[in-house]
C-alpha positions as CSV (number, residue, x, y, z in Angstrom):
1,M,17.1,-133.6,-70.2
2,N,17.3,-137.4,-70.8
3,M,21.1,-137.9,-71.4
4,K,20.8,-141.7,-71.7
5,R,18.3,-141.1,-74.9
6,I,20.3,-138.1,-76.5
7,F,23.5,-140.9,-76.7
8,Q,21.2,-143.5,-77.8
9,T,20.0,-141.4,-81.2
10,K,20.1,-143.5,-84.4
11,S,22.4,-140.4,-85.7
12,G,25.2,-142.0,-83.8
13,P,27.9,-140.5,-81.2
14,L,28.8,-137.6,-83.6
15,A,25.2,-136.2,-83.0
16,A,25.3,-136.5,-79.2
17,V,28.8,-135.1,-78.8
18,L,27.5,-132.0,-80.7
19,L,24.4,-132.0,-78.8
20,M,26.3,-131.9,-75.5
21,T,28.5,-129.3,-76.9
22,C,25.9,-127.0,-77.9
23,I,24.2,-127.3,-74.5
24,L,27.3,-126.9,-72.5
25,C,27.4,-123.5,-74.8
26,G,24.3,-122.6,-74.5
27,T,23.2,-123.2,-77.9
28,T,20.6,-126.3,-77.0
29,K,18.0,-124.8,-80.2
30,L,20.7,-124.9,-83.2
31,A,21.3,-128.1,-81.7
32,V,18.4,-130.1,-82.2
33,A,17.8,-128.2,-85.4
34,Q,21.2,-129.9,-86.6
35,V,20.0,-133.5,-84.7
36,A,16.8,-133.0,-86.7
37,K,18.8,-132.7,-89.9
38,D,21.4,-135.5,-89.1
39,T,18.8,-137.8,-88.2
40,Q,16.9,-140.0,-90.6
41,Q,13.2,-139.8,-89.4
42,P,11.6,-143.6,-88.6
43,K,9.2,-144.7,-91.0
44,M,6.0,-145.5,-89.3
45,K,3.1,-147.9,-90.0
46,M,1.2,-144.9,-90.7
47,T,3.5,-143.1,-92.9
48,T,2.6,-141.8,-96.4
49,D,4.5,-139.6,-98.8
50,I,4.0,-135.9,-97.7
51,P,4.2,-133.4,-100.6
52,E,7.2,-131.2,-100.2
53,S,4.4,-128.1,-101.0
54,I,3.1,-128.3,-97.4
55,I,6.7,-128.6,-95.6
56,T,8.5,-126.1,-93.8
57,P,12.4,-126.5,-94.7
58,D,14.8,-126.0,-91.3
59,K,16.0,-122.7,-92.9
60,V,14.0,-120.5,-95.2
61,E,15.7,-117.5,-97.0
62,T,13.5,-114.8,-97.3
63,P,13.7,-110.8,-97.6
64,I,13.8,-110.4,-93.7
65,G,16.6,-112.8,-93.3
66,T,17.0,-116.7,-92.7
67,L,14.0,-117.9,-90.8
68,E,15.0,-121.2,-88.8
69,Y,12.8,-124.2,-87.9
70,F,13.0,-127.2,-85.9
71,D,10.5,-129.4,-87.7
72,G,8.5,-126.3,-88.5
73,V,8.7,-124.9,-85.2
74,P,10.3,-121.3,-85.2
75,I,13.3,-121.4,-83.1
76,G,16.1,-118.9,-82.4
77,G,15.1,-115.2,-83.5
78,T,12.5,-116.3,-85.7
79,K,9.8,-115.5,-84.0
80,D,10.8,-112.1,-83.4
81,A,11.8,-111.2,-86.7
82,L,8.2,-112.5,-88.0
83,Y,6.5,-110.6,-85.4
84,D,8.2,-107.4,-86.2
85,Y,7.7,-108.0,-90.2
86,V,3.8,-108.4,-89.5
87,D,3.4,-105.8,-87.0
88,R,5.1,-103.3,-89.3
89,A,3.2,-104.6,-92.5
90,R,0.3,-104.2,-90.6
91,A,0.8,-100.7,-89.5
92,V,1.6,-99.6,-92.9
93,Q,-1.7,-101.0,-94.0
94,V,-3.5,-98.7,-91.1
95,Y,-1.5,-95.8,-92.2
96,I,-3.0,-96.2,-96.2
97,E,-6.6,-97.2,-94.9
98,M,-6.9,-94.5,-92.5
99,I,-5.2,-91.3,-94.6
100,P,-9.0,-90.0,-94.7
101,A,-9.9,-90.1,-91.5
102,V,-6.1,-88.5,-90.3
103,S,-6.4,-85.9,-92.6
104,T,-9.8,-84.7,-91.5
105,Y,-8.6,-84.7,-88.0
106,S,-5.5,-82.7,-88.8
107,L,-8.1,-80.1,-90.6
108,L,-9.7,-80.3,-86.9
109,Q,-6.8,-79.7,-85.0
110,G,-5.5,-77.1,-87.3
111,S,-8.9,-75.1,-86.2
112,R,-7.9,-76.1,-82.4
113,D,-4.6,-74.3,-83.1
114,M,-6.7,-71.1,-83.9
115,N,-9.0,-71.6,-80.8
116,M,-11.6,-72.3,-83.3
117,G,-12.9,-75.8,-82.9
118,D,-16.4,-75.6,-81.9
119,S,-19.1,-75.9,-84.6
120,N,-20.1,-71.9,-84.3
121,Q,-16.6,-71.3,-84.9
122,I,-15.2,-70.5,-88.5
123,V,-12.2,-70.1,-90.3
124,L,-12.4,-67.9,-93.4
125,W,-10.0,-66.5,-96.1
126,E,-11.4,-63.0,-96.1
127,Q,-8.7,-62.1,-98.9
128,L,-8.7,-65.7,-100.2
129,G,-6.0,-68.0,-99.6
130,D,-2.1,-67.8,-99.5
131,S,0.5,-69.7,-99.3
132,K,1.0,-69.1,-95.4
133,S,-1.5,-71.6,-94.7
134,L,-0.7,-75.2,-95.0
135,V,-3.6,-77.0,-96.5
136,L,-3.7,-79.9,-98.9
137,T,-3.9,-78.4,-102.5
138,Y,-6.4,-75.6,-101.6
139,N,-6.8,-72.8,-104.3
140,N,-6.6,-69.0,-104.3
141,T,-9.4,-68.5,-106.6
142,S,-12.3,-69.5,-104.2
143,L,-13.2,-68.0,-101.0
144,Y,-12.5,-70.7,-98.6
145,T,-14.3,-71.2,-95.6
146,W,-15.2,-74.4,-93.0
147,G,-15.9,-75.6,-89.4
148,F,-16.4,-78.7,-87.5
149,L,-19.6,-80.5,-86.0
150,D,-19.5,-82.3,-82.8
151,L,-22.6,-84.3,-83.0
152,E,-21.3,-86.3,-80.1
153,K,-21.4,-83.1,-77.8
154,D,-24.2,-81.1,-79.5
155,G,-26.6,-83.8,-81.0
156,P,-28.3,-83.0,-84.1
157,T,-27.3,-79.6,-85.6
158,V,-28.6,-76.8,-87.9
159,I,-26.2,-75.4,-90.6
160,E,-27.6,-72.3,-92.6
161,V,-26.2,-72.3,-95.4
162,P,-25.8,-69.0,-97.2
163,P,-26.9,-68.5,-100.7
164,D,-24.3,-68.3,-103.8
165,V,-21.6,-70.9,-102.6
166,L,-20.7,-74.6,-103.1
167,G,-20.9,-76.4,-100.1
168,I,-19.9,-79.8,-98.8
169,L,-20.6,-82.0,-95.8
170,D,-18.0,-84.9,-95.0
171,D,-17.7,-87.4,-92.3
172,G,-14.6,-87.8,-89.7
173,D,-13.3,-90.1,-92.5
174,M,-13.8,-87.9,-95.2
175,R,-16.5,-89.9,-96.6
176,Y,-19.0,-87.7,-98.6
177,L,-22.5,-86.7,-96.7
178,S,-24.2,-84.0,-98.8
179,D,-23.4,-81.1,-101.1
180,M,-25.0,-77.9,-99.8
181,G,-25.2,-74.8,-102.4
182,A,-24.9,-74.7,-105.7
183,A,-24.7,-78.6,-106.1
184,G,-26.7,-79.3,-103.2
185,P,-30.9,-79.7,-102.7
186,D,-31.1,-76.0,-102.2
187,K,-29.6,-75.1,-105.8
188,G,-27.3,-72.3,-104.6
189,K,-30.6,-70.2,-103.3
190,G,-29.1,-71.1,-99.6
191,G,-31.2,-73.2,-96.7
192,K,-31.5,-75.1,-93.6
193,Y,-29.5,-78.5,-93.2
194,L,-30.2,-80.8,-90.5
195,V,-27.6,-83.2,-89.4
196,L,-28.1,-85.9,-87.5
197,P,-25.6,-88.2,-85.1
198,P,-25.2,-91.8,-85.8
199,G,-27.7,-93.9,-85.2
200,Y,-29.9,-90.9,-84.3
201,E,-33.8,-92.4,-83.1
202,G,-35.4,-88.8,-82.2
203,D,-38.2,-87.1,-84.0
204,V,-37.0,-85.0,-87.1
205,P,-38.7,-81.7,-87.3
206,E,-39.6,-80.5,-90.8
207,G,-38.2,-77.6,-93.0
208,Y,-35.0,-79.0,-93.3
209,F,-32.7,-80.7,-95.9
210,V,-31.7,-84.0,-93.6
211,V,-28.1,-85.4,-93.8
212,K,-27.5,-88.6,-91.5
213,S,-24.1,-88.5,-90.4
214,T,-21.8,-92.0,-90.0
215,S,-19.4,-90.2,-87.7
216,Y,-19.5,-88.2,-84.5
217,V,-17.0,-85.4,-86.2
218,V,-18.3,-83.7,-89.6
219,W,-16.5,-81.2,-91.7
220,N,-18.8,-78.5,-92.7
221,F,-16.6,-77.1,-95.8
222,M,-17.6,-74.5,-98.1
223,R,-16.1,-72.3,-101.0
224,G,-18.0,-68.8,-101.4
225,Y,-18.5,-67.4,-105.4
226,V,-16.1,-64.3,-106.2
227,R,-18.2,-62.4,-108.8
228,G,-16.1,-60.1,-110.9
229,S,-12.7,-60.5,-110.3
230,V,-10.4,-62.0,-107.6
231,T,-7.9,-59.4,-107.7
232,N,-10.5,-56.8,-106.8
233,P,-10.8,-56.4,-103.4
234,A,-14.3,-55.3,-103.0
235,D,-15.5,-58.2,-105.1
236,V,-13.7,-60.5,-102.7
237,K,-15.1,-58.8,-99.4
238,R,-18.8,-58.9,-101.1
239,S,-18.4,-63.0,-101.2
240,A,-16.9,-62.9,-97.6
241,D,-19.7,-60.6,-96.1
242,N,-22.1,-62.6,-97.6
243,I,-21.0,-66.0,-95.8
244,K,-20.6,-64.0,-92.4
245,A,-23.7,-62.5,-92.6
246,N,-25.6,-65.3,-93.6
247,L,-23.8,-68.6,-92.3
248,K,-25.3,-69.8,-89.3
249,V,-24.5,-72.9,-87.4
250,Y,-25.9,-74.4,-83.9
251,P,-27.4,-77.2,-82.0
252,L,-31.2,-77.9,-82.7
253,A,-31.6,-77.9,-79.0
254,R,-30.4,-74.3,-79.3
255,K,-32.4,-73.0,-82.1
256,D,-34.3,-70.2,-80.2
257,N,-31.4,-69.1,-78.7
258,P,-28.1,-70.1,-81.1
259,P,-24.4,-68.8,-80.0
260,K,-23.1,-66.3,-81.8
261,M,-21.0,-66.8,-84.7
262,E,-17.4,-66.3,-84.5
263,F,-15.3,-65.9,-87.8
264,K,-11.4,-65.7,-87.9
265,N,-9.7,-64.3,-91.2
266,M,-7.4,-66.7,-92.1
267,S,-5.5,-64.5,-94.9
268,G,-1.8,-64.4,-94.3
269,V,-1.8,-66.3,-91.3
270,H,0.7,-69.5,-90.9
271,Y,-1.5,-72.4,-90.1
272,N,-0.9,-76.0,-90.5
273,T,-3.2,-78.9,-91.3
274,V,-1.2,-81.3,-93.0
275,P,-1.2,-85.1,-91.6
276,P,1.9,-86.0,-89.8
277,N,4.7,-87.8,-90.9
278,D,5.9,-89.3,-88.1
279,F,5.2,-91.4,-84.9
280,S,2.3,-88.7,-83.8
281,Y,0.2,-90.2,-87.2
282,F,-0.5,-93.1,-84.7
283,E,-1.5,-90.8,-81.8
284,R,-3.7,-88.5,-83.9
285,L,-5.5,-91.8,-85.4
286,N,-5.8,-93.2,-81.8
287,E,-7.6,-89.9,-80.7
288,I,-10.0,-90.4,-83.7
289,I,-10.6,-93.9,-82.2
290,Q,-11.7,-93.1,-78.9
291,K,-13.9,-90.5,-80.4
292,E,-15.8,-91.9,-83.0
293,P,-18.6,-94.8,-82.5
294,I,-17.3,-98.4,-83.2
295,E,-19.3,-98.8,-86.3
296,F,-17.1,-95.7,-87.9
297,I,-14.5,-98.1,-89.3
298,G,-15.0,-101.8,-90.3
299,P,-13.8,-104.6,-88.1
300,E,-11.4,-105.9,-90.3
301,T,-9.4,-102.3,-90.2
302,R,-10.3,-102.5,-86.0
303,G,-8.7,-105.6,-85.8
304,L,-5.4,-104.4,-87.6
305,M,-5.2,-101.3,-85.3
306,A,-6.1,-103.3,-82.6
307,G,-2.9,-105.2,-83.0
308,L,-0.9,-102.1,-82.5
309,G,-2.2,-101.1,-79.3
310,I,-5.0,-98.8,-80.8
311,Q,-8.5,-99.6,-79.8
312,K,-11.7,-98.0,-78.6
313,G,-11.8,-97.7,-74.7
314,K,-8.2,-98.6,-74.0
315,P,-4.9,-96.4,-73.3
316,F,-2.6,-96.3,-76.2
317,R,0.8,-97.2,-74.8
318,P,3.3,-98.7,-77.1
319,D,6.6,-99.7,-75.7
320,A,9.8,-98.9,-77.2
321,R,9.3,-102.0,-79.9
322,M,6.2,-101.1,-81.1
323,K,7.0,-97.2,-81.2
324,K,10.0,-98.4,-83.3
325,L,8.0,-99.9,-85.8
326,L,5.2,-98.0,-85.6
327,T,7.7,-95.0,-86.8
328,E,9.0,-97.3,-89.3
329,A,5.6,-97.8,-91.1
330,V,4.9,-94.6,-91.3
331,A,8.0,-94.2,-93.2
332,I,7.3,-97.0,-95.4
333,G,3.4,-95.5,-95.8
334,S,4.3,-92.1,-96.8
335,G,7.0,-93.1,-98.9
336,Y,4.8,-95.7,-100.9
337,A,2.1,-92.6,-100.8
338,R,4.6,-90.7,-102.8
339,A,5.4,-93.2,-105.2
340,N,1.8,-93.7,-105.7
341,T,1.1,-90.1,-106.5
342,V,4.0,-89.5,-109.0
343,Y,3.8,-93.2,-110.3
344,P,0.0,-94.2,-110.0
345,R,-0.5,-98.1,-110.8
346,D,-4.2,-97.2,-111.2
347,P,-4.7,-96.5,-115.1
348,G,-7.7,-94.6,-113.8
349,H,-5.7,-92.0,-113.1
350,R,-4.5,-91.4,-116.5
351,F,-6.1,-88.2,-118.3
352,Y,-5.1,-89.5,-121.4
353,P,-4.7,-92.8,-121.2
354,E,-3.9,-94.0,-124.4
355,T,-0.9,-92.1,-124.7
356,D,2.3,-91.0,-122.7
357,S,1.0,-87.9,-121.3
358,E,1.8,-87.2,-117.5
359,W,-1.8,-85.1,-116.7
360,V,-3.7,-87.5,-114.2
361,M,-7.0,-86.9,-112.5
362,A,-7.4,-87.0,-108.6
363,F,-11.0,-89.1,-108.9
364,P,-10.0,-92.2,-111.2
365,D,-12.4,-93.0,-114.0
366,K,-14.3,-89.6,-112.1
367,D,-14.9,-92.1,-109.1
368,C,-15.0,-90.1,-106.0
369,F,-16.4,-93.4,-104.1
370,F,-13.1,-95.5,-105.2
371,L,-14.8,-98.3,-106.0
372,K,-14.9,-100.5,-109.4
373,D,-16.5,-103.8,-109.9
374,G,-17.4,-103.9,-106.3
375,I,-13.8,-103.8,-105.3
376,R,-12.2,-101.0,-103.4
377,R,-9.6,-98.8,-105.2
378,I,-7.1,-98.2,-101.7
379,D,-4.4,-96.8,-103.8
380,A,-6.6,-94.6,-105.4
381,R,-8.3,-93.2,-102.4
382,L,-4.6,-93.0,-100.8
383,W,-3.7,-90.9,-103.9
384,M,-6.5,-88.4,-103.5
385,H,-6.2,-88.1,-99.6
386,F,-2.5,-87.9,-99.4
387,N,-3.0,-84.8,-101.7
388,A,-6.0,-83.2,-101.2
389,V,-9.1,-82.7,-99.1
390,C,-12.8,-82.8,-99.6
391,V,-14.8,-86.0,-101.5
392,T,-18.4,-84.9,-103.3
393,P,-19.4,-86.2,-107.0
394,A,-19.1,-82.1,-107.7
395,M,-15.8,-82.3,-107.7
396,A,-15.5,-84.8,-110.6
397,G,-17.8,-82.8,-113.0
398,I,-18.9,-85.1,-115.8
399,Q,-21.7,-82.9,-116.8
400,P,-21.2,-79.9,-119.2
401,G,-21.3,-76.8,-116.9
402,V,-21.9,-78.0,-113.6
403,G,-19.1,-78.6,-110.8
404,S,-15.5,-78.3,-111.1
405,D,-12.7,-80.9,-112.4
406,Y,-9.1,-81.1,-112.3
407,G,-5.9,-81.8,-114.1
408,I,-2.7,-82.4,-112.3
409,V,0.7,-82.9,-113.6
410,G,4.2,-83.0,-111.7
411,M,6.5,-84.4,-114.6
412,D,7.7,-82.6,-117.8
413,S,7.1,-83.8,-121.3
414,K,10.5,-86.0,-120.7
415,H,9.2,-87.9,-118.1
416,Q,11.4,-86.1,-115.4
417,P,10.7,-84.2,-112.1
418,L,10.1,-80.7,-112.2
419,D,13.1,-79.0,-111.2
420,G,12.6,-75.5,-109.5
421,A,15.9,-74.1,-110.9
422,K,14.6,-74.3,-114.2
423,T,12.0,-72.8,-116.7
424,Y,9.1,-74.6,-118.1
425,K,6.2,-73.7,-120.4
426,L,2.5,-74.9,-120.3
427,H,0.6,-73.9,-123.3
428,L,-3.3,-73.7,-123.3
429,P,-5.2,-73.8,-126.7
430,P,-7.8,-71.4,-127.5
431,N,-11.0,-71.2,-125.8
432,V,-10.6,-72.5,-122.3
433,P,-13.6,-74.8,-121.8
434,A,-14.5,-73.7,-118.7
435,K,-18.0,-72.0,-117.9
436,D,-17.2,-69.9,-114.9
437,N,-13.8,-69.6,-114.5
438,W,-10.1,-71.4,-114.7
439,S,-7.0,-71.3,-112.5
440,V,-3.5,-73.1,-112.5
441,T,-2.0,-73.3,-108.9
442,I,1.8,-74.6,-108.2
443,Y,2.3,-76.6,-105.3
444,D,5.1,-77.9,-103.0
445,T,5.9,-81.5,-103.5
446,Q,6.6,-82.2,-99.7
447,H,3.7,-80.7,-97.9
448,R,1.3,-80.7,-101.2
449,S,-0.1,-77.2,-99.9
450,M,0.9,-73.8,-102.5
451,L,4.7,-73.5,-103.0
452,Q,6.0,-70.6,-100.8
453,T,7.6,-67.9,-103.2
454,D,7.8,-64.1,-103.3
455,Q,4.4,-64.4,-104.5
456,P,1.5,-63.8,-102.2
457,F,-0.7,-66.4,-104.8
458,A,0.7,-69.2,-106.2
459,G,-0.9,-69.2,-109.6
460,V,-2.9,-67.4,-112.0
461,N,-6.4,-67.2,-112.9
462,S,-8.9,-66.2,-115.3
463,L,-11.1,-64.0,-113.1
464,S,-7.8,-61.9,-112.6
465,G,-8.1,-59.8,-115.7
466,E,-4.0,-59.7,-115.7
467,L,-3.1,-62.8,-117.9
468,K,-2.0,-61.7,-121.3
469,P,-3.6,-64.2,-124.1
470,N,-1.7,-65.1,-127.7
471,A,-3.1,-63.5,-130.9
472,D,-5.0,-66.3,-131.3
473,G,-6.9,-66.4,-127.7
474,S,-4.5,-69.2,-126.6
475,Y,-2.5,-68.7,-123.3
476,D,1.3,-69.7,-123.0
477,L,2.4,-69.6,-118.7
478,Y,5.9,-69.9,-117.7
479,F,7.2,-71.5,-114.7
480,A,10.6,-70.3,-113.5
481,P,12.8,-68.7,-110.3
482,K,12.7,-65.2,-112.3
483,A,9.9,-64.1,-115.2
484,P,11.0,-64.5,-118.5
485,K,11.3,-61.1,-120.1
486,G,8.1,-59.7,-121.4
487,K,6.2,-62.6,-119.6
488,E,5.6,-61.5,-116.1
489,S,1.6,-61.4,-116.1
490,N,2.0,-65.5,-117.2
491,W,4.9,-66.3,-114.6
492,I,4.4,-68.6,-111.6
493,Q,7.3,-68.4,-109.5
494,T,9.5,-71.5,-108.5
495,V,12.3,-72.2,-106.1
496,P,15.9,-73.7,-107.0
497,G,16.3,-77.0,-105.2
498,K,12.5,-77.5,-104.8
499,S,10.2,-79.6,-107.0
500,W,6.4,-78.7,-107.8
501,F,3.6,-79.5,-109.3
502,I,0.3,-77.4,-110.8
503,I,-3.1,-78.0,-110.9
504,L,-5.2,-77.0,-113.7
505,R,-9.0,-76.3,-112.8
506,M,-12.0,-75.8,-114.8
507,Y,-14.9,-74.3,-112.6
508,G,-18.0,-75.4,-114.8
509,P,-16.0,-77.6,-116.9
510,L,-17.3,-77.6,-120.9
511,E,-17.8,-80.3,-123.3
512,P,-14.5,-79.9,-125.0
513,W,-12.9,-80.9,-121.5
514,L,-14.7,-83.6,-120.6
515,D,-14.7,-85.2,-124.0
516,K,-10.8,-84.4,-124.2
517,T,-11.0,-82.6,-127.5
518,W,-9.6,-79.4,-126.2
519,R,-6.1,-80.4,-124.3
520,P,-3.5,-78.5,-122.3
521,S,0.3,-79.3,-123.4
522,E,2.7,-81.3,-121.6
523,L,5.4,-79.2,-119.5
524,E,7.8,-78.5,-121.4
525,L,11.5,-77.6,-120.3
526,V,12.2,-74.4,-122.1
527,K,16.0,-74.2,-120.3
């Protein structure tokens, strides 16, 4: 350092003494900043007036602290504070962007935990779903079954779909590929589907409904119709037997010698498929990026992930700093997802937008592709995938009597969280507009799966034959820790100390539901 130049500074001896003192004390950066502040810059021949709007002051107060500069150059801890903030913010955005993929792979991991990860290995709830299985907002009125294709390992894969099911194929980012069964091209009669890997250029044989996948992992999801009553074991068994007898999944290359199908009954089995809420979220995300083709995710999101150390073909080895930031990002991202769930800002979620109703819909404006006016509805997509699984146009029915549609409510009529220690009532007017059936299921606000109570099935449904209507054909349903006297058949149990929410499902929704001339009540606090 040129000491002579220091003492010749125009700011005078005081600045020189200050600078030398700071040098001796090891605080040179602060000294430079102070000298710069005390020094009046000389006016050069080419000097012009510089707009304040493009100048960075030596100190800037921000939510992450005071940022310090020497003539625009970050000094002190400013660089580290900015890097931490941006890396954490990018990680939060990645969390939000990649929820659909992490949810899909969490479902796959659940199957793997049951040793059921191959395409011919199918999990099946033979006695219907119950609250022991942790699955995002699945229900107890349909016979659920699913498996996963691995097109990287198996190549083109055939699915022989049984009759009388509602099936969906979603890719590894839970993006819609095709319907099967009742809403698919086989029209519920059953048929053969051929699922092709990304970029497949080989021969495609005739005789199949062809589906081109955008990922190697494909979720093969079906619901079997229970004809009769869901409380009649024989009716439920008939639906399960139909699937077990007729569902076949095998690589096209093995069509003449397909592997034997394996089915595992998941009814009453503890089983977790909910995406993680800690650092392991990013470990699962890295697994996805390593597995899928690079085109699976767009370059902008790939760039965000690369900045966090997640990049295809490279090991994911975050240091202590990055691991801390990623852990914080999951906490912020999941917190935002919860706020977005309870207080959605996208007005399209509101079932009755001209009112103060708390009823919302999973697909805003019945839009299962989360696009409006060429804009990606990021918060709407987050709402759906934080709380539910499976994407298909058939789940946002807009044609009377076709598919299904859902109303969700998690606050009472006074806009307060639902308290498991209290009693609430839901009124359904006469002539509930569902061609096939309707149900109300209760869910845990923590893991968004069925609320675990003493009741094996967390809800009620119109197929049970047990609900008691009022004299005019309407229904009053009660939610409480204990059944109100005389209301046992219409009671859904809650848990003191826990919150909850419900989903009203309409299978084959009719015109009064779609045009909203029929409307359920808000959840009214009784006591």
